[in-house]
C-alpha positions in Angstrom: 20.0 7.0 0.0 17.4 4.3 -0.2 14.1 5.3 1.3 11.9 2.5 -0.2 13.4 0.1 2.4 13.2 0.1 6.1 15.2 -2.1 8.5 13.8 -3.1 11.8 16.7 -4.4 13.9 15.8 -5.9 17.3 18.7 -6.2 19.8 20.4 -3.2 18.3 22.1 -1.8 21.4 25.1 -4.1 21.5 27.0 -7.0 19.9 26.1 -8.2 16.4 22.8 -6.3 16.4 24.5 -3.0 17.0 27.1 -3.6 14.3 24.5 -4.6 11.8 22.2 -1.5 12.6 25.2 0.9 12.3 26.1 -0.7 8.9 22.6 -0.6 7.3 21.7 2.9 8.6 24.5 4.4 6.6 22.3 4.2 3.5 18.9 3.1 4.7 16.2 4.2 7.2 16.5 2.0 10.3 14.6 1.4 13.5 16.9 0.0 16.2 15.0 -1.7 19.1 16.8 -2.0 22.4 15.8 -2.8 26.1 18.7 -1.7 28.2 21.5 0.2 26.6 20.4 3.4 24.9 22.3 4.5 21.8 22.6 7.9 20.1 20.8 7.9 16.7 21.6 9.7 13.5 19.6 11.0 10.5 18.8 7.5 9.3 18.3 5.5 12.5 15.8 5.8 15.3 16.5 3.9 18.6 13.5 2.8 20.5 13.2 1.1 23.9 10.9 -1.9 23.8 10.9 -4.7 26.3 10.4 -7.6 23.9 9.5 -10.0 26.7 6.0 -8.6 26.6 3.6 -8.9 23.8 1.8 -5.7 24.8 5.0 -3.7 24.4 5.6 -5.0 20.9 2.0 -4.3 19.9 2.4 -0.7 21.3 5.5 -0.2 19.2 3.7 -1.1 16.0 0.7 1.0 16.9 2.9 4.1 17.5 5.1 3.6 14.4 2.5 2.2 11.9 2.2 5.4 9.9 6.0 5.8 9.7 6.6 2.1 8.7 3.8 2.4 6.1 6.0 4.9 4.1 8.2 2.1 2.9 7.7 -0.5 0.3 10.2 -3.1 1.6 10.6 -4.0 5.2 13.5 -6.2 6.5 13.1 -7.6 10.0 16.0 -9.1 11.9 16.0 -10.1 15.6 19.5 -10.3 17.1 18.2 -10.2 20.7 19.0 -13.3 22.7 19.1 -14.6 26.2 21.3 -17.5 27.4 21.3 -18.8 30.9 23.2 -22.1 31.2 22.3 -24.6 33.8 21.7 -28.4 34.2 18.2 -29.6 33.7 17.5 -30.3 37.4 18.6 -26.7 38.3 16.6 -24.8 35.7 14.3 -22.2 37.3 10.8 -21.3 36.0 11.9 -17.7 35.5 14.7 -18.7 33.2 12.4 -20.8 31.1 10.0 -17.9 30.7 12.7 -15.4 29.9 14.6 -17.6 27.5 11.6 -18.4 25.4 10.0 -15.0 25.6 13.1 -13.4 24.1 14.5 -16.1 21.8 11.2 -17.4 20.4 8.0 -15.7 21.4 9.1 -12.2 20.6 9.7 -13.4 17.0 6.2 -14.7 16.9 4.7 -11.5 18.2 6.8 -9.3 15.8 5.8 -11.4 12.8 2.1 -11.4 13.7 2.1 -7.6 13.8 4.2 -7.2 10.7 1.9 -9.4 8.6 -1.2 -8.0 10.1 -0.4 -4.4 9.6 1.9 -4.5 6.5 0.7 -7.3 4.4 0.8 -5.2 1.2 4.5 -4.7 1.6 7.4 -6.9 0.7 8.5 -8.4 4.0 12.0 -10.0 4.3 12.3 -11.8 7.7 15.6 -13.1 8.9 15.8 -15.1 12.1 19.1 -15.5 14.1 19.6 -19.1 15.4 22.6 -20.9 16.8 24.6 -24.0 16.0 24.2 -24.9 19.7 20.6 -25.9 18.7 22.1 -28.7 16.6 25.2 -29.4 18.7 24.0 -29.4 22.3 26.5 -29.0 25.2 25.8 -29.7 28.9 23.7 -26.9 30.5 22.5 -25.4 27.2 19.0 -26.9 27.1 17.0 -23.7 27.3 19.1 -21.7 24.8 19.4 -24.7 22.3 15.7 -25.6 22.3 14.5 -22.1 22.0 16.8 -21.3 19.1 16.1 -24.6 17.1 12.4 -23.8 17.4 12.9 -20.9 15.0 13.3 -23.4 12.2 9.7 -24.5 12.6 8.5 -20.9 12.9 10.3 -20.1 9.6 8.7 -23.0 7.8 5.3 -22.1 9.0 5.7 -18.5 7.8 6.9 -19.6 4.4 4.0 -22.1 3.9 1.4 -19.7 5.0 2.5 -16.3 3.6 5.1 -16.7 0.8 2.4 -15.9 -1.9 1.9 -12.5 -0.2 5.5 -11.3 -0.8 6.8 -12.6 2.5 10.1 -14.4 2.7 11.7 -15.9 5.8 15.2 -17.4 6.2 17.3 -18.2 9.2 21.0 -17.6 9.9 22.5 -20.3 12.1 25.4 -18.8 13.7 28.5 -20.2 15.4 30.9 -18.2 17.5 31.6 -14.6 16.7 33.2 -11.8 18.6 30.1 -10.7 20.6 28.9 -10.2 24.2 28.0 -13.9 24.4 31.5 -14.8 23.3 33.2 -12.3 25.6 31.4 -13.7 28.7 33.1 -17.1 28.2 36.3 -17.6 30.2 39.6 -18.0 28.3 39.7 -21.8 28.9 36.3 -22.2 27.2 37.2 -19.9 24.3 40.4 -21.9 23.7 38.5 -25.2 23.8 35.9 -24.0 21.3 38.5 -22.5 19.0 40.5 -25.7 18.9 37.4 -27.7 18.2 36.5 -25.7 15.1 37.8 -27.1 11.8 39.0 -23.7 10.9 40.5 -23.1 14.3 39.1 -19.6 14.3 35.8 -17.9 15.2 33.6 -16.1 12.7 33.9 -12.5 11.3 31.0 -10.1 11.8 31.5 -8.9 8.2 30.4 -12.3 6.9 27.1 -12.0 8.6 26.5 -8.6 6.9 27.5 -10.0 3.5 25.2 -13.0 3.9 22.2 -10.8 4.8 22.8 -8.7 1.7 23.0 -11.8 -0.5 19.6 -13.0 0.9 18.0 -9.6 0.3 19.1 -9.5 -3.4 18.1 -13.1 -4.2 14.4 -13.6 -4.0 14.7 -17.3 -4.6 16.2 -17.7 -1.2 13.3 -18.7 1.0 12.9 -21.1 3.9 16.6 -21.6 4.1 18.9 -22.5 7.0 22.2 -20.8 6.2 25.0 -21.9 8.5 27.7 -19.4 9.4 29.4 -21.5 12.1 32.9 -22.5 10.7 31.7 -26.1 10.7 30.8 -26.2 14.4 27.7 -28.3 13.8 29.9 -31.2 12.6 31.9 -31.3 15.8 31.3 -33.6 18.7 31.5 -31.7 21.9 
């Protein structure tokens, strides 16, 4: 068991986040942050309810768990939480703008502020989860696409400002994987997307896990956009 490393996995209750949290908690201490669906923990994972739309709740989490987090020399932070509400520009509602950016972008800013402020003597490995839709926009995806593509600027700012203090930050740009977002698409949309992909198949969750392991082991990987999208960014929708 590795007790020098702690994983903080946001969006750990379902989909890709849940699969990742389950995997890393086999051998590492893990905090799985969720908002709606509570999961049963084990000896290595603690599930905590935090509504990441609110800065105050994120700050409360760090205040309550600071002494526990301080026990570890290396902290890997990954935020799988995402919100996607498709609509044409003229139909977008204020509440959807707020929720989309609060979850997809602002929560990452608030988590990183607290991580660097409270644990600047640790090795911090930050991994953002973006989307190829940020590069390959479809009708109705404005909010989701713009909130995800903003993570690239956030990553670069973190790297420029804090790399000399043992902070690394990289971004995985994902295409389509078997996840709740994929499952919500109707069969016609799934078929259309699959046919568009050069490989004619959606991604495997195991490849996300393997890529994160590779990033962690190679300290020269910093400020990188790593695409796991089966070539989707090269396709014209």
